[in-house]
C-alpha positions as CSV (number, residue, x, y, z in Angstrom):
1,M,-20.8,-6.9,11.8
2,R,-19.7,-3.4,12.5
3,E,-19.3,-4.2,16.2
4,R,-17.3,-7.3,15.4
5,S,-14.9,-5.3,13.2
6,K,-14.5,-2.7,16.0
7,Q,-13.6,-5.4,18.4
8,W,-10.9,-6.7,16.1
9,Q,-9.6,-3.2,15.7
10,R,-9.4,-2.8,19.5
11,K,-7.6,-6.1,19.7
12,I,-5.1,-5.2,17.0
13,R,-4.6,-1.7,18.1
14,S,-4.3,-2.5,21.8
15,N,-0.6,-1.8,21.7
16,K,-1.8,1.7,22.7
17,W,-1.5,0.4,26.3
18,W,2.2,0.4,25.8
19,V,2.0,4.2,25.1
20,I,-0.2,4.7,28.1
21,G,2.2,2.7,30.3
22,V,5.1,4.9,29.2
23,I,3.1,8.0,30.1
24,A,1.7,6.6,33.3
25,T,4.9,5.2,34.8
26,P,6.5,8.5,35.5
27,A,3.3,9.7,37.1
28,L,3.2,6.6,39.3
29,I,6.8,7.1,40.4
30,G,6.1,10.8,41.2
31,I,3.1,9.8,43.4
32,V,5.1,7.1,45.3
33,W,7.9,9.6,45.8
34,W,5.5,12.3,47.1
35,L,4.0,9.8,49.6
36,G,7.5,9.0,50.8
37,L,8.1,12.7,51.5
38,L,4.9,13.0,53.4
39,S,5.9,10.0,55.5
40,E,9.3,11.6,56.2
41,R,7.7,14.8,57.4
42,R,5.4,12.9,59.8
43,L,8.1,10.8,61.2
44,Q,10.6,13.5,61.7
45,P,11.4,14.0,65.5
46,D,10.4,17.2,67.3
47,G,13.5,19.4,67.3
48,S,12.2,21.6,70.1
49,R,12.5,18.8,72.6
50,L,15.9,17.4,71.5
51,S,19.3,18.9,71.4
52,H,20.9,19.5,68.0
53,N,23.1,16.5,68.3
54,E,20.2,14.3,69.4
55,S,18.1,15.5,66.4
56,A,20.9,14.8,64.0
57,T,21.4,11.3,65.5
58,L,17.8,10.4,65.2
59,A,16.8,12.2,62.0
60,H,19.6,11.3,59.6
61,P,19.4,7.5,60.1
62,H,15.7,7.7,59.7
63,R,15.9,9.8,56.6
64,E,18.5,7.6,55.0
65,T,16.5,4.5,55.7
66,L,13.3,6.1,54.5
67,I,14.8,7.4,51.3
68,S,16.5,4.1,50.6
69,G,13.3,2.2,51.2
70,M,11.2,4.6,49.1
71,G,13.8,4.4,46.3
72,A,13.5,0.6,46.3
73,I,9.7,0.9,46.2
74,V,9.9,3.3,43.3
75,M,12.3,1.1,41.3
76,V,10.3,-2.0,42.0
77,A,6.9,-0.5,41.2
78,G,8.1,1.3,38.1
79,G,9.9,-1.8,36.9
80,V,6.9,-4.1,37.4
81,F,4.6,-1.6,35.7
82,L,6.8,-1.3,32.7
83,L,7.3,-5.0,32.5
84,L,3.6,-5.7,32.6
85,N,3.0,-3.1,29.8
86,F,5.9,-4.4,27.8
87,R,4.5,-8.0,28.0
88,K,1.0,-6.7,27.1
89,A,2.4,-4.8,24.2
90,N,4.3,-7.8,22.9
91,R,1.1,-9.9,23.1
92,N,-0.9,-7.4,21.2
93,T,1.6,-6.6,18.5
94,E,1.9,-10.2,17.5
95,T,0.6,-11.0,14.1
96,A,-3.2,-11.0,14.1
97,D,-4.6,-14.3,12.9
98,L,-7.8,-13.5,10.9
99,S,-7.4,-16.3,8.3
100,G,-10.7,-17.4,6.9
101,A,-12.5,-14.7,8.9
102,Q,-16.0,-13.7,7.7
103,I,-15.9,-9.9,7.8
104,S,-17.6,-8.8,4.6
105,G,-18.7,-5.2,4.7
106,A,-16.5,-4.5,7.8
107,D,-15.6,-0.9,8.6
108,L,-11.8,-1.1,8.8
109,I,-10.9,2.5,7.8
110,N,-7.4,3.4,9.0
111,A,-7.1,-0.1,10.6
112,N,-3.6,-1.3,11.5
113,L,-3.4,-4.8,10.0
114,S,0.3,-4.8,9.3
115,G,1.6,-8.3,9.0
116,A,-1.9,-9.8,9.8
117,D,-2.9,-13.2,8.4
118,L,-6.0,-12.6,6.4
119,S,-5.5,-15.5,4.0
120,G,-8.8,-16.8,2.7
121,A,-10.8,-14.1,4.6
122,D,-14.1,-12.8,3.3
123,L,-13.7,-9.1,2.9
124,I,-16.3,-8.5,0.2
125,N,-17.3,-4.8,0.2
126,A,-15.0,-4.1,3.2
127,D,-14.0,-0.5,3.8
128,L,-10.2,-0.5,4.1
129,I,-9.5,3.1,3.2
130,N,-6.0,4.1,4.2
131,A,-5.6,0.8,6.1
132,N,-2.1,-0.4,6.9
133,L,-1.8,-3.9,5.4
134,S,1.9,-3.8,4.8
135,G,3.3,-7.3,4.8
136,A,-0.1,-8.8,5.4
137,D,-1.1,-12.2,4.0
138,L,-4.2,-11.8,1.9
139,S,-3.6,-14.7,-0.3
140,G,-6.8,-16.2,-1.6
141,A,-8.8,-13.5,0.2
142,D,-12.2,-12.4,-1.2
143,L,-12.0,-8.6,-1.7
144,I,-14.7,-8.1,-4.3
145,N,-15.7,-4.4,-4.5
146,A,-13.6,-3.7,-1.4
147,D,-12.4,-0.1,-0.9
148,L,-8.6,-0.1,-0.5
149,S,-8.0,3.4,-1.7
150,G,-4.9,4.9,-0.2
151,A,-4.1,1.6,1.6
152,D,-0.6,0.5,2.4
153,L,0.0,-2.9,0.9
154,I,3.7,-2.8,0.6
155,N,5.1,-6.4,0.5
156,A,1.6,-7.7,1.0
157,D,0.7,-11.2,-0.4
158,L,-2.4,-11.0,-2.6
159,S,-1.6,-14.0,-4.7
160,G,-4.8,-15.6,-5.9
161,A,-7.0,-13.0,-4.2
162,D,-10.2,-11.8,-5.8
163,L,-10.1,-8.0,-6.2
164,S,-12.5,-7.7,-9.0
165,G,-14.2,-4.3,-8.9
166,A,-12.0,-3.2,-6.0
167,D,-11.1,0.4,-5.5
168,L,-7.3,0.7,-5.1
169,I,-6.9,4.3,-6.1
170,N,-3.5,5.6,-4.9
171,A,-2.9,2.4,-3.0
172,N,0.8,1.5,-2.3
173,L,1.4,-2.0,-3.7
174,S,5.1,-1.8,-4.2
175,S,6.8,-5.2,-4.1
176,A,3.4,-6.8,-3.5
177,Q,2.6,-10.4,-4.6
178,L,-0.4,-10.3,-6.9
179,C,0.4,-13.4,-9.1
180,G,-2.8,-15.1,-10.2
181,A,-5.0,-12.4,-8.6
182,D,-8.3,-11.3,-10.1
183,L,-8.4,-7.6,-10.7
184,I,-11.0,-7.4,-13.4
185,N,-12.6,-3.9,-13.5
186,A,-10.5,-2.9,-10.5
187,N,-9.5,0.8,-10.2
188,L,-5.8,1.1,-9.7
189,S,-5.4,4.7,-11.0
190,G,-2.4,6.4,-9.4
191,A,-1.4,3.2,-7.6
192,D,2.2,2.4,-6.7
193,L,3.0,-1.0,-8.2
194,I,6.8,-0.6,-8.4
195,N,8.4,-4.1,-8.6
196,A,5.1,-5.8,-7.9
197,N,4.6,-9.3,-9.1
198,L,1.6,-9.4,-11.4
199,S,2.5,-12.5,-13.3
200,G,-0.6,-14.2,-14.6
201,T,-2.9,-11.6,-13.1
202,D,-6.3,-10.9,-14.6
203,L,-6.5,-7.1,-15.3
204,I,-9.2,-7.1,-17.9
205,N,-10.7,-3.6,-18.2
206,A,-8.8,-2.5,-15.1
207,N,-8.0,1.2,-14.7
208,L,-4.3,1.7,-14.3
209,S,-4.1,5.3,-15.6
210,G,-1.2,7.1,-14.0
211,A,-0.1,4.0,-12.1
212,N,3.6,3.4,-11.5
213,L,4.4,-0.1,-12.7
214,S,8.1,0.4,-13.2
215,G,10.0,-2.9,-12.7
216,A,6.7,-4.8,-12.3
217,N,6.4,-8.4,-13.5
218,L,3.4,-8.6,-15.8
219,R,4.5,-11.8,-17.6
220,Y,1.4,-13.6,-18.9
221,A,-0.8,-10.9,-17.4
222,N,-4.2,-10.3,-19.1
223,L,-4.5,-6.5,-19.6
224,S,-7.1,-6.7,-22.3
225,G,-9.0,-3.5,-22.5
226,A,-7.1,-2.0,-19.6
227,N,-6.5,1.7,-19.3
228,L,-2.8,2.3,-19.1
229,S,-2.8,5.9,-20.2
230,S,0.0,8.0,-18.6
231,A,1.1,4.9,-16.7
232,N,4.8,4.2,-16.0
233,L,5.8,0.8,-17.4
234,S,9.6,1.5,-17.5
235,G,11.5,-1.7,-17.0
236,A,8.4,-3.8,-16.7
237,N,8.3,-7.4,-17.9
238,L,5.3,-7.7,-20.3
239,K,6.5,-10.9,-22.0
240,Y,3.5,-12.9,-23.3
241,A,1.1,-10.3,-21.8
242,N,-2.2,-9.7,-23.4
243,L,-2.6,-6.0,-24.2
244,S,-5.3,-6.4,-26.8
245,G,-7.5,-3.3,-26.9
246,A,-5.5,-1.7,-24.1
247,D,-5.1,2.1,-23.9
248,L,-1.4,3.0,-24.1
249,N,-1.9,6.7,-24.6
250,C,1.1,8.7,-23.3
251,T,2.4,5.5,-21.6
252,L,6.1,5.3,-20.5
253,L,7.7,2.2,-22.0
254,S,11.4,2.7,-21.7
255,D,13.2,-0.6,-21.2
256,A,10.0,-2.5,-21.0
257,N,10.1,-6.1,-22.3
258,L,7.3,-6.6,-24.9
259,S,8.5,-10.0,-26.2
260,N,5.5,-11.9,-27.7
261,A,3.0,-9.4,-26.1
262,N,-0.4,-9.3,-27.8
263,L,-0.9,-5.7,-29.0
264,S,-3.9,-6.3,-31.3
265,G,-6.3,-3.4,-31.2
266,A,-4.2,-1.6,-28.6
267,L,-4.1,2.2,-28.8
268,L,-0.5,3.4,-29.1
269,F,-0.8,7.2,-29.2
270,F,1.9,9.7,-28.4
271,V,4.3,7.0,-27.2
272,N,8.1,6.7,-27.3
273,S,8.9,3.1,-27.8
274,R,12.4,3.5,-29.0
275,E,13.9,2.0,-25.9
276,V,11.4,-0.8,-25.7
277,R,12.9,-4.3,-25.8
278,N,11.8,-7.1,-28.1
279,L,9.0,-5.3,-29.9
280,E,8.9,-7.0,-33.3
281,P,7.3,-5.7,-36.5
282,L,4.9,-8.7,-36.6
283,Q,3.4,-7.5,-33.3
284,L,2.5,-4.2,-35.1
285,Q,1.2,-5.7,-38.3
286,A,-0.8,-8.7,-37.0
287,Q,-4.5,-9.1,-37.7
288,R,-6.4,-6.4,-35.8
289,S,-3.1,-4.5,-35.5
290,P,-2.6,-1.8,-32.9
291,F,-3.6,1.8,-33.6
292,L,-0.5,3.9,-34.2
293,C,-0.3,7.7,-34.1
294,N,2.8,9.7,-33.3
295,V,4.7,6.7,-32.1
296,A,8.5,6.7,-31.9
297,L,9.4,3.1,-33.0
298,P,12.6,1.2,-32.3
299,S,14.9,1.2,-35.3
300,Y,14.6,-2.6,-35.8
301,S,10.8,-2.4,-36.1
302,H,11.2,-0.5,-39.3
303,Q,12.2,-3.7,-41.1
304,R,8.8,-3.8,-42.8
305,K,8.4,-0.1,-43.0
306,V,5.8,0.3,-40.3
307,N,4.2,3.7,-40.4
308,P,4.2,5.3,-36.9
309,N,1.3,7.6,-38.0
310,R,-0.8,5.1,-40.0
311,D,-3.9,5.5,-37.8
312,C,-3.9,9.2,-36.9
313,D,-7.1,9.7,-38.9
314,R,-8.9,7.1,-36.7
315,I,-7.5,8.2,-33.4
316,P,-9.9,11.1,-32.8
317,Q,-12.9,8.8,-32.9
318,L,-11.2,6.3,-30.6
319,L,-10.4,9.1,-28.1
320,S,-13.9,10.5,-28.3
321,D,-15.4,7.0,-27.5
322,R,-12.9,6.1,-24.7
323,Y,-12.8,9.4,-22.9
324,N,-16.4,10.6,-23.6
325,I,-15.2,13.8,-25.2
326,S,-16.4,15.6,-28.3
327,L,-14.9,14.6,-31.6
328,E,-13.7,18.2,-32.1
329,E,-11.9,18.1,-28.8
330,A,-10.3,14.7,-29.7
331,Q,-9.2,16.0,-33.1
332,G,-7.5,19.0,-31.3
333,I,-5.6,16.6,-29.0
334,V,-4.4,14.6,-32.0
335,N,-3.3,17.7,-33.9
336,E,-1.4,19.0,-30.9
337,A,0.3,15.7,-30.3
338,R,1.4,15.5,-33.9
339,Q,3.3,18.8,-33.5
340,H,5.7,16.9,-31.3
341,R,8.9,15.6,-32.9
342,W,10.7,12.8,-31.1
343,D,14.4,13.4,-30.8
């Protein structure tokens, strides 16, 4: 399998011949020119046997003809060589068609798969660390437990793909299509998901800590139990999203749309939600209501006198359980956070 993946890499990366052609062409021209000069020296008449006028008469026409001929050869040879390499480069930079390919466990570290068609491909456990998959079609692909950490997935189509358990740490998924994708237990910490389409995506227990989801479409997404601590959800669309049990510790929510979002059991700790759109009091007081501590609530959500610190006594235990820290350390974090006053 490793050999097959290497063969595909060679095929996809074979545009390196264009670079070789660019380097080799001047060398070829130099060699041809040098051979022309040697020929000129050999064919030059013996000046000791001819008068000055005879030498000039014989040598100059010959030199002009030789130089003209060699110049034509150089131009033709160089042009042909460049043309062949250009055509070869064009052939090899065309979109790679690997749709439906069986390449599970393949070693594709740093592979250039930009714009490739990998729709429906079997990439289970594939190693795609730092791979270039920008604009690639991975719709319906099977990427279970694949390692895509640091991968470039800008504008990639991952709709309907199975990325459960995949490692996408620090991956760039800005403007990517992930609607209907399966990202259960996926690690997306530090990932760039700006303006990504995650509508209807399954992100149960996914790690999105520190991820940038600003402007992302998370309508109807399932973020139950997801870790969104320190994530940036500014301007994100979370309408009808399921955030039950999600960790929203220190999450940025300015201008996010939380219309009809399910916040039951979510942890809202040290969060400024004053600029959140469509957060209603009922969402904060539903059965199994979210845990609130040091939360700056929108003015309209105070209609039923919601206490933004109502669960501060329960937060230390929650933090201790979620982050595997001592209860004393968790209590210290809560005490420090409560010293902050929202403007």
